[in-house]
N, C-alpha and C positions, 0 to 999 in steps of 0.2 A: 352845172355842165360837166364838172369833173367826174361826178358819178356816172353820167351818161356816157362819157368818153371811155371810162374804165369798163363799163358794161359792154360797149361795142367791141372793145379790144378783147375781152374775154370770150365773147361769142365768136369772133374771127378765129381765135386760137382753137376754140372748141371744134369749129368746122374743119380746120386743117387737120387736127388730130383724128377726127372721125374719118376723113377721107384717106388718111395715110394708114391707119391701123384698124379701123372698123370698131373700135371700142372707145368709150368716152374717157376723158381725162379725169383725174380726181377733182371733186368739186372745189371751186375757188373759195378762199376765205370770205365769209359773208360781210357785207357792209355793216357799218355800225348800226345797231338796232335803234328803232324809234319807240320810245315808251309811250304807252297810253296813260290816260289819267290813273291816278292811284287806286281808284275804285275798281279797275279792271285787273284782276289777279292773274289772268292768263297772259303769258308772254309769247309772242309770235314774231316770225320774220316777214318782212315785206319790202317791196321796192318803192323808192320815193316817186312821187308824182312830179315829174320834171318836164316842163314845157309841153311839147307835142307828143311825148312818148309816155304812155301809161303802163301800169304794171301788166295789164292784159296783153298789150302789144309785145312787151318783152317776153312774156310767157309763150306767146305764139311763135316768136323767133326761136326760142329754145326748143320747142317741140318740132319746128320745121328742121332745125339742124339735126335733131335726133333721128328723124325719119330719113334724112338724106344719108345717114351713116349707119347707126345701129340703134334699134329700138330699145335695147337694154342700156339706156343712157344712165340710169340711176344705179347700176350695179357697180361694185368696187372696181377700181382700175386694175387691169392685168397687163403686165409688161408684154411687149411684142414677142412672139415666138422666135427663138433662134433657129437658124438654118441647120438641119441635121446632115451628117455625112451619109453617103450611100450605104455604108456598112450598117449604120444605126437604123436607116430606113428599112433595110431588108431584114433586120433582126426581128424575129417574131412572125414573119410572113410564112415561114415554112415550119410548122410545128413538128417536133420530133426529129428535126434534121440534126445531124451530127457534124461537128466541125471538121474541116478538111485535115487529114493527118499530115503531120510535118514530114518533110522529106529528110531521109537519113543522110547526114553529111559523110561523103566518101572519105574525106580527110581524117575523120574521127574513127569510123568503123573499120577502116582498113588496118588499123592497129589492134583490132580485137584479138586477144590471145588465142592461139591455135588450140591449146588443150581445153580452154574454156568453151571454145566453139564446139569441139567434139563432145564435151560433156552435155551441152545443150541439145545437140542433135540426138544423142543417145537417149534422152528423156522424151523424145517425141513419140506419139503413137506409132505402132509398127506399120500400119497402113499408110501413114503420112510419110514415113521415111522412103518408101518405094517411089513415091511421087518426087521426092527430093533428089533421088538418084539420077533422074533424067535432066537435072538442071545443068550439070557440068561434069567433066571427067574427074575433077578433084572430089566432088561429093560422091560420085559413083565408086571411087576407089577406097572409100572409108571402110568397106567391109574387110579389106586386106590390111588395115592399120592395126598394129599391135596396141597402141594407146587407146584407140576406139574400142577394141575388144575388152580392154580392162574397164572402161567406163560402162560398157553394156553389162559386164559381169557384176558390177556393183548395184545394178538396178534390178529389183525383183518385180516380175510381172504379177499384178494382182490376181488376174484370172487366166486360166489356160485357154487355148483355142482347141477346136475339135476338128480332127481330120477324119472325114468319112468317105465311104464308097457307096454309090447309088446302084440300085438294081438296073437302071436304064443304061448306064455307061460305067463299066468297071475300071476303065483306064483313065478316067478323069476324076480327080479328087475334088471334093467339095469341102472347103474349110469354113467353119463358122467362127466369127469374131464376136463374143458375147458383149464386149464393151461398146461396140458400134451396132450390135444386133444386125449384122449383115453376113451374107454368104459370099464367099470368094471362090471362084472356080479356077483350077489350075491343072494343066495336063501333066501327067507323070511322064515327062519326056525321057527319063533315063531307062524306063522299062522297055523291053522288046515288044514289038507289036503283037497283039492278040494274046498277051500274057496277063493272067489275073494274079495280082499280088494284093494281099489283104494287110492292113495295118494291125499289128498284134501287140505292140508295146511301144513305149516312148520314154525318153529321159533327156533332160537338158536341152530341149529344143530339137532333138533328133527323134525320128520315127523309124521303127523296125518293121519291115514288110516281110511276109512269108509267101513265097510263090507256091501255090497249091499244086500246080502241075509238075514242077521240077524239084520241089522241096529245097529251094535255095532261099537264102536270106539276103535282104538288101537293107541298107541304112541310108536315110536321106533326111536333109533339112528341107521341109516343104516350102519354106520361104525363099531360100537362096538356091535351091536345087543342088546343093552339095550332096554328092552321091558316092556310095561305095557298094560294090557287090562282095559279100563275104566269101571266103574260100569254102570249098566243099567240106561237108562234115565227114568225120572219120567213121561214124556209126550211121548206117543206112536204116532209117526208121520211116516206114511208109504209113503208119497209123497217125492219128491226130496227136499233136503235142501242145503243151502249154508253154508260153514264152514269157520271160521276165527280163527287165533291163535296169541296170543301176550304174551310177557314176563311180569312178575311182576317187574323185575328189569333189570339189564344189562346181566344176564346170567340165565341159567336154575336152578342154585342153589337157586335162590330166588323164584322159582316156575313159573308157566305159567297158562294161561287161554285159554279155547276153547269155542267159541260161534257157535251155529248152529241156523239158522233161516229158517222158512218155508214161503211159499207164503201167507199163511193165517194169518201171524203175530205171530205165535207161535215161541218161542225161549227159549233157556236155556244156562247157562254159567257153564262150568266145571272149578273148582279151584283145581289145583294139590296139593296145600298145605293141603286143607281139604279132597281131594280125593272124591269129591261129586259134583253132579249137583245141580244148584240152579236156580229157576225161579224168577228173580228179580221183574217182573211186567208184564204189557201188553203193547202192542204197542200204542203210543200216537195217539189221534184221528186226529191230523193234517196230519198224514201219510196215504196216500190212500191205501186201501186194495182192492184186493190182490196186493202183491208187484210186481208180474211179474218179478221175479229176472232173470238175465242173468246167467244161470248156466254154460255157456261156459267160463265165466270170474271168476277167483279166486279172493278172497278177498285181499285187500291191507292193511297192518298193518303199521301205522305211530305212533310211541310212544304208547300210550294206546288206540288208536282209530282204529277201523276196518271200512273199506269202502267196500260197495257192489254195483254192477252195477244193475240198473233196466231198464226195457224196456218200461214200460207204467205207468206214463209218463217217457220219457227219462231223466236219471239223475243218481244220487248217493244217497244212504242212508248210514248213518254212525252210529256207536254205540261206546260209550266210556265205557270201562269195569270198569273204576274207579268210574265215576259218575253215570253210568247207564242211560245216556241220549242218546235218538235217535234224529237224525237230517235228514232232507231231502233237497236235492239240485236238482232243475230242470235245467238240462243242455242239450240242444238239441245236438244231434249227427251230425257230418258232413254228407253231402249229399253223396249218393251212397256208403254208408259204410256197411260192413257185417263182421261177425265173429270177432267182436271187443271185446277187453278185457282190463281191467285195469292193470296198472303197476305202480311201484314206484321207485324213485331214489332220495336219499338225502332229503326226506321229500316232494318231489314234486310228484303230481299225473300225470301219463302219460296215454296215450291211444294208443293202437296199433290195427290195423285192415286192412282189404282188401278194397281198393278203386277201384271200377269197373265202367267203363264208356265205353259204346259201347262194343268193344271186348277186350279192354285193361284192365289189372288187375295189381295192384301194391300194395305193403305193405307200409303203411304210419305210421308215429309216430307223435302224438300230445302231447302237454302239456297244462294242465288246468291253465288258467289265473285266479288268485285269485280275482282280482278286478272286472273283468267282468263276471266270471264264464262261459267263452267260451273256446272252444278248439282251439289252435293255432298249425298249422303244423310246425314241427321243422326238420323233416328229412323224407326221403323215400328210398326204396331199389334202388340200381343202375339200370338204365334203361336196361342195357344189360342182367341183371338177369330177369327182368320182361318180356322180349321178349319170354322167355320160356313158359309163361302163356298166351300168346296172343291167343284169340279164345277158351280158355279152361275154363271149369267150375271148379274153384279152391276152395277148402275148407282149412281153416287155424285153427290150434289149438295152443294156447300159452302154453308152458310147463313150463315156469318160468318167473316171473314178478318182480324180485328183482335186478334192475340195469343192469343185464345181462339177456337178453331175449332169449329164445329158441323157435323157431317157426317151426311147422310142416306143410308143404304145400303139399296137395294131389290133384291129378287129374288123374282119371283112374289108370294106372299102375305107375304113377309118385308119388314119395314120397321124398320130399326134406326137409332136416333139416338145418336150418341156425341159427346163433346167432347174436344178435345186442347188442353192448355195448353202453349204453346211454351216458356215459361220453365221450368216444372217438369217438362216432358215427361211429363205425367200424362194417361192415358186414362181416361175415365169414361163409363159408360152413362147416357143421359138417360131419365128416366121417360116413359112414354107420355103423349101429349097427349090428354086426355079433357075434353070440354066439361063445364061445371057441370051437375049432375043428370043426367049421361049415363054410359054404360058403354063405348060403342064408341070405340076409339082412332082418332084423326084422322090422316090421311096428310098429311104436310107437302109442299106444292107448291114453295114458294120462300121466301126470307127474306134478312135482312141483320142484321148486328150493329150495335148502337148503344150509345154510352155514356150511361146514364140521367142526365139533367140536369133538375132541377125548374125552372130559370129560363131555359132555352133557349126563345126565341120565334121563330116562323117569320117 
């Protein structure tokens, strides 16, 4: 009877566990085995035959208990699951979700050093800074801060921007930001109405404009609209002139100089520190006149020397704004070359132009060899791009010649804009220039490259 009472107690505990947790408890230790006669070498477990309860009845009770709870009664015992917090339950339900950013503690960040704050702002992308200016008056006044100007002067912009004029609207400048690959449209608010002023040179974040109608010069920072109209020139020259621009030091705070030169040898130099034009002298006799300047090519500025391209004889003339010395270099141009212009990269003089032979046209890049004074081809546009120009009369304009070149290629109704990075030798197509809330692509008339600088003042 003890065995039967023990069995009934175990069955009751089993039923309670199944009702509570839905899984069977570990099997109880078996009762002492009963051995069969020695001739039976197989050992097995069995329940004793006790009074009115047989082994089959006990088995039926166990099966009934298993059906009332969990049919996997013979599986190993598993502990009951612990209750999870709401955070753990939600974890994994939203794949790819990012954790909520922590709130910045005002007590900590209000002690952030002012000079370090300006250093961080100065390293933001130029386009981002103009959005920051609308936050508060303090941030808007950073442009007038001397310390902020010093931080900006320490940061070199990797790529220049391009300031261009479109055929459709000559009074609205279209600036291209190559880092964001976006066009930004800005009205030239400082110019009188119905006046056409073309960008002809740039340095240190400033762009020099020449008014074709009145022959006046203007200097402006396109980003901040810092503007100056230069005094009238002492020499009245009504023919076309070539213009170059250079810094007195490392930034516009030390001043800048502007040189214009005509084909007849007349020239003048503007000094921003003195705010006046000066005629240092006349063209030396060893330089052949007229100069036959290539007006399609902008001047190149290397240190304090300006370089201009001439057509007859083919070569370069240079002027040092510090010493006032003119030099001439006879350099024959490559064969089958047209629409060529000078460029500059890290003190090296480059040449970019269209190479046309038979019906094939390609854009090529050359570098001037200092020892031989000859042009050496260093790169050309991918052939698959040049196939678009096959059999067409293509014209090219270089809109920027400072390490990153922007080229405008036109033929009939085709107008392609591409950039070429001299250092990485990478060609990229420029998205079409479309005015805000407009759909028609604008045709670029002319332009120049400038290094964006928030603190450059005219």
